[in-house]
N, C-alpha and C positions, 0 to 999 in steps of 0.2 A: 380606456387604457389600450395601448397598442397591443394587438394580439401577439406580435413577435415577442414582446417582453413577457407575455404570459405563457410562453412555451416551457415545457418541463425542462428541468436542469440537465437532463440527459442529452439535450440538443447541443450542449457545450462540448467542445473537443476536450477530452481528458476526464469526462464524467460518465462513467459507466453505471450499471445498475447497483453495484456494490457501493460505490462512492455516493451515489444518490441516496442510498439508505442512511449513510452517515449524515448527510446534509439534512435529511428528514428529521433526525433527532434534534436538530437545531432549529426546526421550523422553517427550513429552506426547501421549497418544492419547485419554484420556477426561477427563471433568469432574473426576473424583477426582485424576487425575494433575496437572491444572492447579492444583487446590486445594493439592496437596502441593508445588507449586513455590514455595518460601518466598523472601521477599525477601533479598537479600544485604546491603542497607543501607536507611536511611530518611532522608527529608528532613523536618525538624521545622519546620513553618510557623509554629509559635507562638514560635519563637526569632528574632524580627525585630530589626533595628537601624535607627535613624533614618539616612536618607541622609546627613545632615550629619555623622554620627559615623563613617561608613564610611571605611576606609583604602584607599589605592591598592594594588592587587594582592591584596586580601583577598576571599575568597569569602563572600558574605553573603546573607541573606534580607531583602528589604524589602517593605513593603506600602503601596500608594498608588493614585493614579488616573492614567490617561492623559489629558493635557490638550491635546495637539496631535500631529497626525500629518503628517509631511513628505512631499513628493512623492517617489516612488521614483526612484532614480538608477541608470542602467545604466552601470556603470564600464568594462565590457568585454564581449565576446561571452560569453554564458553566465553572467554575474555581475550580479545586480541587488541593490542595497543599499536596505533599508527602514529608516526611522528614525522614532521617536516620542519625545515628551517626557513623562516620568513624574515625578510629584511626590508626596511624602508630607507636604508642609506645612513640612518643615524645610529641604529643598533640592530642586533639580531633578536629573534623571538622564536622559541620552539613551540610549534603548534602540536597539541596532543589530542588525538581522536580515539575514542573507545568504540570498538565493535562496529565501525561503519566504513567498510571497504569502499562503498559507493561515494561517500563524502571525500574520502582520501583520494579517490581517483579523480575527483573534480579539481583537486589542487594541482594543476598541471605545472611542470617546471617552467620557470620564467614567465608564468602567467601572473597578471596583476590582479590583486584581490583587496576587498575591504574585509577586515575581520572585526567582529564585535564580541567582546567577552571580558572576563576578569583576569587581570594580570596576577600571576603567582610566581613563586620562586624567590629570587633575590635580585638586587640591582646589577649583579654581574651576569646572572643567567636567568633571563625572564622566560616565563612560560604562559601559554594561554590554552586552557583545556576546553574542548567541545565548543569552539566559537561558532557564532553565526557567520556564514560565509557568503559574500556577494561579489560577483565579477566586477573588475575595475571599470569596465566599459558599460556598466548598468545604466540605462537611460533614466531610471527612477532613483534619484538621490535621496528621496525620503521614502522609506519602506514602511508599509503598514504592518501592524501587529493585530491579529484577530482573536476573538474568542473562538475556541476550538472544541471539538468533541473527539473521543477516542478513535484513533485511526486516521485522523486528518492532521497534516502538518502545516506549518505556516507557509512553506514553499509551495505545497500543493494548492492551498487556498489562494495564495497570491497569483499563481499561474492561471487558475480557473477564473479569477477576477479579471486578470488581464485579457483573457480570451473573451470574457463576457463583454468587456468594454470595447474591445476591437471589433467583435462581430455584431454586437447589438447596440453599441453606443449611439449609432445614428437613429435608433428608434426611440430614444429617450425623449419624451414629449414635454411640452411646456404648459403646466397647469395654471400658472398665474397670468391674469390679464396684464398686458403691457404697462398700463398706467400704474398698477400696484408695484410692479418690479421697479419702475422708474422712480416712483415716490420714495420707496424704501431703499433705493440704491443697491439692488440685488443682481447677482450674476445670473446667467442662464442655468437651467436645470442640467443640461448636458455638461456644462463646465463644472457645476457643483459636484455631480456624480463622479466625474473623472478625477477631480482634484481632492475629493475627500478620501479616495483610495490611494492615488499616486500623485500627491501634490508636487509641483515643481519646486516650490519654496514655501516659506511660512506665510507669505502674503496670499498665495494661491489657496493654501489650506484655510486661512481665516475667512476668505471670501466664500469658499465652498461651505464651510460650517455655518456661516451667517445665513446663507440661503436655506440650507436644510433645516436649521433650527426654526427659522421663520415659517417654513412650510409645515413642519410637524405641528407646531403650536397653532397655526392657522387652521389646519384640518381638524384638530381637536376642538377648537373653539367653534368652528362651523358645525361640527357634529353635535355639539351641545346645543347650539342655536336651533338646529334642525329638530332635535328632540323636543326642545321647548315649543317650537312651532307645531309639532305633531300634537302636542297637548293643548293647542290653542283652539281646537274645535269646541263648540258650545258644550257646556256641562248640562246634564239633565237636572242638576240640583242647584239652582240659584236660590240660596237660602235668604230668609228674611231676618231683619234685626230682632233679636230677642234679648230680654234682660236675663242675665245669668247670675245676678247678685246672690241668689240663694245658694249657689255652688260655693262662692267665696265665703259666705257666712258659715257654711257647714264644715269648713276645714278646721282642723285643730291647730292650725298655724297660719301665719300671715304670709301671703305671697310677696316676693320681692318685686320692685318696680319693673325689672326687666322681664320677669315672668308675666306680669300683667300686660306689658307692652307686646310680648310675643302672642298672648291670647288675642289681643286686639288686632295684630297683624293678620292672624289666621281668620278670625271671624269677619274682618273686612274683605279679605280675599274671597271668602266663601259666599259673599253676597254679590259677586260679579258674575258676568256671563261666561267667563273662561274659568276652567278649574284651577283651584289653588295648587301650586307646586312649590312647597316651602320646606326649608330645612331649619330645624331648631338645633342650633349648635351650642352645646353647653359643657362646662367643666364637670368633672366627677362630682356628683352630689348637688348639682345646681337646680334640680327640680324639674327636669324635662317631662317626667311622667305626669306631674300635676298639671302642666300646660296641656298635655295630650288629653287628660281627663276633662279639663275645662272645655276644650274644643269638641270633644265627643259629646259633652253635655249640651253644647250649643246645637249640634246636629240633632240630638234627641229632642230638644225643644222645638225643632223644625219638623219633627215626625220622621226622622231618618235614622238609618243604621250606620255604625262605624265598625271598622275592623282594624285590629292591631296585630301585625305579624312580627314575631320575634325569632332570632336565629336558632335558639335551642329550646327544648321542652322545659328545662329548669327555669330559663328566663321567661318563657311564656307563662308558666305557673306563677312566677313572681309578679308579673304585670297583671295577671288575672286577679290575684289576691289584692294588689294595690288598687286597681280600678274598681273592684267590688267594694272595697272600703270607702273609696271616694264617692261612688255613684249609686250604689244600691239603696242607701238611706234616702235618696232623692227620687226613688221610683224607677231607676234605670236597671233593666235586667241584663247582667253580664254573663256571657257564655264562654266556655273553653273548648277548643277543638285541637287535639294533638294526635300524633300517630300512635301513641300508646293506649288510647282508649279502645275498649272492646268494640267489635263490629256493631253490637246492639247500642252501645253508648253513642258511637259516632252517628248512627242512623237517627237517634233521638235528637242529638244536638243539631245535625244538618237539617232535620225537619223543622226544628225550632228557628233556625236561621232563615230558612226559606219562607216560613209563614210569618216572619216578623216578630216572633215571640221574644227573641233576643235583640236588644237594642245595640249592644256592643259585644263583639266577638273577638276573643284573643286566641291566637294560635300560632302554629309553626307553618311549614310548607303545606300542611294539610289544607290550609285556607285557599291555596291556589289550584287545588285539584279540580279537574273538569266537573266532577259531580257535586261540587259545593256551590250551591246557589244562594243568592241573597234576595230579599224582597225589595229593599230600596237602599242600596249601599251608596251613601253620599260622601263618606270620608274613609280613606285608606291611610293607616299610619304604619310605617316600617321603622323598626328599631335597629340601630347600628348599621348605617347605610352601607359600609363596606362589605357586610355579609350578604347583602342583596344587591344584585346588579340592576341596571336600568331595565333590562328585559323582564326580570321577575316583578319589579314594581309595576311595570306596564301590564303584565299578565293579571295581577290582582286587580288593577284598575279596570280591566275589561269585565269584571264581575258586575259592575254597575253601569249606569249611563254616563260614562266619562266623569267619575267622581273626583272629589278634591283629594290631593295627596299631601301628606305630612311625613317628613323624614326626621328621625331623631338621631343625633350623633354625639357620643360622649368624648370625641377626640377634638380638643381645642386646636384649631389650625389657623395660622396667620392669615389675615385677610387676603394677602397676595396669592397664597396657595389655594385658598378656598375659592377664589375667582376661577381657578382652573378645574379643581376637582368637582365642584358643584355648579358648573356653568349652566346646567339645565334647571337650577333651583334658585328661588329667592331665599335670602338668609335672615333669620332672626337669631341674635346672639344672647345667651344667658351668661353674663359675666359677673354676676353677684351670687354669693353663696347664701342660702337661707339662714335666718337668725338662729343662733344656738349651735351651729355646726362647729365642732371643735377642730382646731388645726391639728394635723398629725405631726408629732415630733419626729424629725428625720436626722439620722446620724450616718455619716460615711466613715468607714473604718477600714484598716488593712487586715489581711488575713491573720496577722499576729494577735488580733483581738477576737478571733473567731470563738474561742472557748468562753470568753467573757460574754460574747453576744449570745451563745447558746444558753448560758446561765440565765441571761435576761429573758430569753424565750421561755425557759422552764418556769421562771418566776410568774410569768403571765399565765401559763397553763395551770400552775398550782393554785392560782387565784380563781380557777374555774373558767378562764377565758380560752379562746382558741387562736390558732395562728397559721400562717402560710410560710413555706420556704420555697423560693423560686430559683430554678437552675436553668441555664441557657440551652442545654442540649438534652436529648432523650437517652442516647447511648454513649458509652465511653468514647472519648475522642482523643486524638494525638495532640490536641492543642492545649492540654492541661486545663480543660474546662470542666466544671462540676457537672456531671450528668445525673439526671433525675432518678434513674433506677438504682444505681449503686449508692447514691447519696441517701436515699430513703432507707436502704438496707443498713448503711453505716450508722445512721441515726438510731435505728431500732436496736442496734447492737451496742451502741456506745452512748450512754447518758440519757437516752430517751426510751429505754426499754419499758418503763411503766406507763407510757402514754400510747394512745391509739393513733397510729400513723397511717395516713391515706396517700395514695399515689394517683396523679392525674397527668396525662400527657396527650398530645395530638393523635397518637396512633391507636389509642383505645377506641373501640366502637362507640358511636354516639350514645347508645343505650347505657353503656358502662360509664361514660363521662357524666351523663345525667344522674345515674345512680350514685356515683361518688359525690357529686355536688349536693345531692339531696340528703345523703346521710351525714355529710359535713354540716349542712344547715341544721340538721336535727341533733347535732352535737353527739353523734356516734363516732366521730373522728375528732381528735384533739388538734392534730397538726397535719396539715395537707402539704405534701411535697409535690410541686407541680412545675411544668414549663409555663410559658406565657399564655397558655390556653386559658388561664384564670384572668387574663387581662380584662376581658369582658365577661363578667360573671354575676352570680346572684348576690343579693345582700345577705350578709351573715353578721347581724348586729353584735354577736358575741365575739367576733374575731377582732383582736386588738393589736396584733403584732404581725408584721410581714418582714422576712429577712430575704434579701436578694443576693445570691452568690454571683461572682464575676460581673458585678454591676457595670463595669466599664464596657461590657459587650452589648449593652442595651442603649437605645436612644433615650434622651431625657424625657420626651413625651411618653414613651413606652413605660419608663420607670414611674412617671407621674400617674399613668393609668393603673399600674400595678399597686402603687401606694394607695390608690382610691379603693382598693378592696377592703381596707380597714377603716375605722373611724365612722362606721355607719350606725353605731348605736350610742348608748349613753356613756360608754366607758372611754377613758383617755386611751389614745392609740399611738402606735410607734411604727417607724419604718427604719430598718437597719440595712445599709448598703455595704457589702463587703467586696473589696477588690485587692488583688495582688499586683495589679498593673498601675503603679503609682507614678504616672507621668504628669507633667504640668497640665497637659490637656485634660487628663482624667480628673485631676484636682479641681480644675476650673469648672468642668462640667458638673461634678457632684456637689460643688459648693453652691452652684446656682440652684440645684434641687433642694439643698438643705436650707437655703435662705428664703425661698418663696413657695407658696402653695397655689400661686396663680397660674393655671394651666396655659393661659394665652401668652403670658410673659415667657414661660418655659418653652413653649413651642416656637416663639420668635427666636430665642437664643439657640434652640436646637437647629433651626433652619440655617442660622449663621454658621454654627459649628460643624454640622454634619451634612448639610444639604437636605433635600426632600426625601431621601431614602427612608428615613424613619417613619414618615407619614405614609409613604406608599408601601414600603416593604414588599412582600410578595403579592399582596392583594391589590395594591395600586388603587384602593378606594373605588373599585368599579371601572377604572380607566384602562384602556389598552396601554401596554408598557411603552414608555418613551424610549426611542432608539438613540437619539442624539441630543435632544434638549435637556438642560439641567435647570430646573425651575429656580433654584437658589442663585444660580449664576446668570440666568436669562430673564430676570424679572422685567427689565426695561423692554426687552423684546416682547414679552408677554403683554405688557400694557399696550404697545403699538399694535400688536396682533389683535387684541380684543377690540380696539377701535376699528381696525380694518374689517374684522369679521362682522361687527355691528353694521358698518356701512354697507357691506356686501349684502347682508340678509335684509336690511331695510329696503334696499333697491331691488333685490331679487330673492324673496323669502324661500323659494323652493329650488334655487340655483338652476333655473330653467333657461337662462340666456346663454347664447352660444359661447360668449367669452368665459362663462363659469362652468362649462361642460367638464373641463379637466378637474376642477375642484370637486364637482359633484361626484365624479368617478372615484376620487380618492376618499371622499367621505363614505361612499358606499363600501369601498374596499376595507376601510377601517372597521366597519361594523361586521362585514362578512368574515374577516380574518380573526376577529376577537371571539373567544369562546363564550359560551352562555354565562359562565360565572363572572367573566370580566365585565360583561355589559348587563 
């Protein structure tokens, strides 16, 4: 990377220490960071309308002159109104500015300006309040609109960006080899950077965006390939073929074909010289833990240990009980290592792990601590991939001699998206539900039927069952969303006073979250009011009803995950989705959810309707956040990029050739800038 671009942002004219602090809040520290802060939208100054043709309440761009400035009017303490008369020759327009003497002073008499804003008043006397103002001779006819932080304005950021491009644009280097640029029909990086911020026209913008999307997805794919290559060193555990029929025979149920195939995928991988690096991707209730148990049994038959890391203590306890049930009758000793064990208990378990007394160990982050040692760890299993980044998986893998890695994810993701999210893993898909699993009846209703829905919840609780209520936010919000705290209070006071109500949300300490889920599982709570923190949770076979408020605020895949909290026992289960936002889009989305329980179908529809945001959300599944690419829109580019990345890595696995130097620097930068949780 050119050292000039890595200079602190204070090197820019107009950016002092105070402004630099504002930029830091947005993750912008260097000139390069600023250049990579792409606009979220644009204002096209070429698309003007005559004032006489503008409609009331319409947002328009007009071009004309200031012909008169009125005396400022102080209407109350702290509020001064400034007015000016603007004309484009077709009609006049009164410009109204509140409390900004500076902006008013910029509107010079006879000066030509572009104004962007909403027309108010009437057809005889039009007004525009607090417009965006651009000089008529502005050389940039398409103006960027950026994501901001408190204290920064669009004008300040635009001016800083212009200075960055004017002073440092010549240092923007070209990371792509010439033949790749030529084959893909891409513009230069300097052209792309200039025209993504201040495009001359729509064609220039499209060329710039095409190039930057290509580069962003390519660097991501190369990063995944590099991770895969890092794991290509020989494993210390090339396992031998072993018959595990006794495991299958000991199960109280029959595995599905896709479960059996997934076990075969894993056991074949583990007999090779390179470590397995595989994802088991399955719908809610598809039986991933049974597959993990079979693979751990295969490692046991080879005289080796396995470790399963779960994101929470409650989930670790659940896996421990499940694996114990599957494996201990076959002579496999299963251990549990979590943070809440006493020092004496931890020491005993760790000693048992180190001397090989435990064949399978289940735990939380305690498993990756420096003082936890294994005798012969051949298999590392992580649950819910998005809770553990690449680095955490790698750290646990260091506990053995390059062991095999298995990742379980309960989020069904379309193949196209999985290609990107899990680029460093091979994928086995569980797309069949085990026999006997009852479908969950799903109903989408409006708020008018809320009381009837509550009566249905009470009926379930009166039959001795338990339920969930999910709200979208923790605190009261101005957006008329149901918040979890006041909702729980209202329920306790109105109609649910005889039931034990629990509260669960993301701001509770981890110990408290674990305690709430534990007492809910023990049926010391009848109704759990929660945010989406229950999306990935423990099995509560007695829970038969989940009611989701403001269901339109959630993605379909997330609603499907929430629905999977019930239907885990022998009782008929139900999901009620309540929304007051009855648009055609909402109806269409909730109809999809009501008509199918296939998580993969739902995720495909969700990708079409909402884009990839629901899959990524804040956690991005362990990926650094995308700045400009949109996976749902750029799937064709992703396919081309994957092929390009494969060709580059095949020819130059470690990106050591001179022509790939720029790409390697960007790959390194991606991992340096991402925080430990992202990777």
